[in-house]
C-alpha positions, 0 to 999 in steps of 0.5 A, spaced: 500 500 500 506 504 499 504 506 492 501 513 491 499 512 483 493 507 484 490 504 478 482 505 476 480 499 479 481 497 486 478 492 491 478 491 498 476 485 501 474 486 508 473 479 511 477 476 518 477 469 514 484 469 511 482 464 506 476 467 503 479 474 503 485 471 499 481 468 494 477 474 493 483 478 492 486 473 487 480 473 483 480 480 483 487 481 481 486 476 475 480 480 473 485 486 473 484 490 479 489 492 485 486 488 491 488 487 498 485 484 504 483 487 510 481 483 516 481 489 521 475 492 521 477 498 526 482 500 520 477 500 515 475 508 515 483 510 514 484 505 509 478 507 505 480 514 506 487 513 503 486 508 498 479 509 495 477 503 493 472 502 487 469 496 490 469 493 497 467 486 499 464 485 506 463 479 510 457 480 515 460 477 521 467 480 523 470 479 530 470 487 532 464 489 529 458 486 525 457 488 518 451 492 519 455 497 523 460 497 518 454 499 513 453 505 517 461 507 518 461 506 510 455 511 510 459 516 515 465 515 511 461 517 504 464 511 501 462 512 493 464 505 491 460 499 490 459 494 495 458 486 495 456 483 501 460 476 501 457 472 507 455 465 510 449 468 513 442 466 511 440 469 505 434 473 509 440 477 513 444 478 506 437 481 503 436 485 510 444 488 509 442 489 502 436 493 503 440 497 509 446 499 505 441 501 499 437 505 505 444 509 507 445 511 500 450 506 498 451 503 491 450 495 492 452 490 487 449 484 490 450 479 495 453 472 495 454 466 499 460 463 502 463 459 499 464 463 494 462 461 487 468 463 483 465 463 476 460 468 479 465 473 482 469 473 476 464 475 471 461 480 476 468 483 477 470 483 470 463 486 468 464 492 473 471 493 471 469 494 464 464 499 466 470 503 470 475 502 465 470 505 460 468 511 465 475 513 466 477 513 458 470 515 455 471 521 451 467 528 452 460 526 450 456 530 445 453 535 449 460 537 452 462 538 444 456 542 442 458 549 444 465 548 441 462 545 434 457 551 434 462 556 435 466 553 429 460 552 425 459 560 427 466 562 425 465 558 418 459 562 416 463 568 417 
C-alpha cells in the first residue's frame, strides 16, 4: 500500500477469514484490479480514506464489529464505491444488509454466499471493471462538444 499512483480499479476485501479474503483478492487481481485484504475492521475508515477503493467486499460477521455497523461507518465515511456483501449468513440477513446499505445511500452490487462461487465473482468483477475502465477513458460526450462545434460552425459562416 506504499504506492501513491493507484490504478482505476481497486478492491478491498474486508473479511477476518484469511482464506476467503485471499481468494477474493486473487480473483480480483486476475480480473485486473489492485486488491488487498483487510481483516481489521477498526482500520477500515483510514484505509478507505487513503486508498479509495472502487469496490469493497464485506463479510457480515467480523470479530470487532458486525457488518451492519460497518454499513453505517461506510455511510459516515461517504464511501462512493460499490459494495458486495460476501457472507455465510442466511440469505434473509444478506437481503436485510442489502436493503440497509441501499437505505444509507450506498451503491450495492449484490450479495453472495460463502463459499464463494468463483465463476460468479469473476464475471461480476470483470463486468464492473469494464464499466470503470470505460468511465475513466470515455471521451467528452456530445453535449460537452456542442458549444465548441457551434462556435466553429459560427466562425465558418463568417
